[in-house]
C-alpha positions as a Markdown table, in Angstrom:
| # | Residue | x | y | z |
|---|---|---|---|---|
| 1 | Met | -7.7 | 15.2 | 24.6 |
| 2 | Phe | -7.8 | 12.0 | 26.6 |
| 3 | Phe | -10.8 | 10.6 | 24.8 |
| 4 | Phe | -9.2 | 11.5 | 21.4 |
| 5 | Ile | -6.2 | 9.4 | 22.3 |
| 6 | Leu | -8.3 | 6.7 | 23.6 |
| 7 | Gly | -10.4 | 6.7 | 20.4 |
| 8 | Ile | -7.2 | 6.5 | 18.2 |
| 9 | Ala | -6.0 | 3.5 | 20.4 |
| 10 | Ala | -9.4 | 1.8 | 20.0 |
| 11 | Val | -9.4 | 2.2 | 16.3 |
| 12 | Gly | -5.8 | 0.9 | 16.1 |
| 13 | Phe | -6.7 | -2.1 | 18.2 |
| 14 | Ala | -9.8 | -2.9 | 16.2 |
| 15 | Ala | -7.7 | -2.7 | 13.0 |
| 16 | Tyr | -5.2 | -5.1 | 14.5 |
| 17 | Leu | -7.9 | -7.6 | 15.5 |
| 18 | Val | -9.4 | -7.6 | 12.0 |
| 19 | Tyr | -6.0 | -8.1 | 10.4 |
| 20 | Asp | -5.1 | -10.8 | 12.9 |
| 21 | His | -8.4 | -12.6 | 12.3 |
| 22 | Val | -8.0 | -12.6 | 8.5 |
| 23 | Thr | -4.4 | -13.4 | 8.3 |
| 24 | Gly | -4.3 | -15.9 | 11.1 |
| 25 | Lys | -3.8 | -19.6 | 10.3 |
| 26 | Gly | -6.9 | -21.7 | 10.0 |
| 27 | Ala | -7.3 | -25.4 | 10.1 |
| 28 | Ala | -5.9 | -27.1 | 7.1 |
| 29 | Gly | -8.4 | -28.9 | 4.9 |
| 30 | Ala | -8.3 | -30.8 | 1.7 |
| 31 | Pro | -6.4 | -29.1 | -1.2 |
| 32 | Val | -8.6 | -27.0 | -3.4 |
| 33 | Arg | -8.0 | -25.9 | -6.9 |
| 34 | Leu | -9.4 | -22.4 | -7.6 |
| 35 | Glu | -9.0 | -20.1 | -10.5 |
| 36 | Ile | -9.2 | -16.3 | -10.2 |
| 37 | Pro | -9.3 | -14.7 | -13.6 |
| 38 | Leu | -6.8 | -12.1 | -14.6 |
| 39 | Gly | -8.0 | -8.6 | -14.2 |
| 40 | Val | -10.4 | -9.1 | -11.4 |
| 41 | Thr | -10.4 | -6.6 | -8.5 |
| 42 | Ala | -9.5 | -7.5 | -5.0 |
| 43 | Asn | -13.1 | -7.3 | -4.0 |
| 44 | Gln | -14.1 | -9.7 | -6.8 |
| 45 | Ala | -11.3 | -12.1 | -5.7 |
| 46 | Gly | -12.6 | -11.9 | -2.2 |
| 47 | Gln | -16.1 | -12.8 | -3.4 |
| 48 | Val | -14.7 | -15.8 | -5.3 |
| 49 | Leu | -12.8 | -17.0 | -2.2 |
| 50 | Ala | -15.9 | -16.5 | 0.1 |
| 51 | Asn | -18.2 | -18.3 | -2.4 |
| 52 | Ser | -15.7 | -21.2 | -2.4 |
| 53 | Gly | -15.7 | -21.3 | 1.4 |
| 54 | Leu | -12.0 | -20.4 | 1.6 |
| 55 | Val | -12.7 | -17.1 | 3.4 |
| 56 | Asp | -14.9 | -17.0 | 6.5 |
| 57 | Asn | -15.9 | -13.3 | 6.2 |
| 58 | Glu | -15.6 | -11.4 | 2.9 |
| 59 | Leu | -15.9 | -8.0 | 4.6 |
| 60 | Leu | -13.0 | -8.8 | 7.0 |
| 61 | Phe | -11.0 | -10.1 | 4.0 |
| 62 | Arg | -11.5 | -6.8 | 2.1 |
| 63 | Leu | -10.6 | -4.8 | 5.2 |
| 64 | Ala | -7.4 | -6.8 | 5.7 |
| 65 | Leu | -6.5 | -6.1 | 2.0 |
| 66 | Arg | -6.9 | -2.4 | 2.6 |
| 67 | Leu | -4.7 | -2.6 | 5.7 |
| 68 | Val | -2.0 | -4.5 | 3.8 |
| 69 | Arg | -2.1 | -2.0 | 1.0 |
| 70 | Thr | -1.8 | 0.9 | 3.4 |
| 71 | Met | 1.1 | -0.7 | 5.3 |
| 72 | Thr | 3.1 | -1.5 | 2.2 |
| 73 | Lys | 2.9 | 1.9 | 0.6 |
């Protein structure tokens, strides 16, 4: 039972670290104009942002989106 609770706590902490990394404030750079077409999925939008250098890690971005969706339901 102890290891189960420890595992749940570890997963929660890892989720928090991912969310904090993705949503944390980065260093401001020059303004960028970027168009994301209507109808794209969140994954596709993440790819556009990553390809433009606006997101450090596309996978972490997608995980953060899932966390936000889960928390807002």
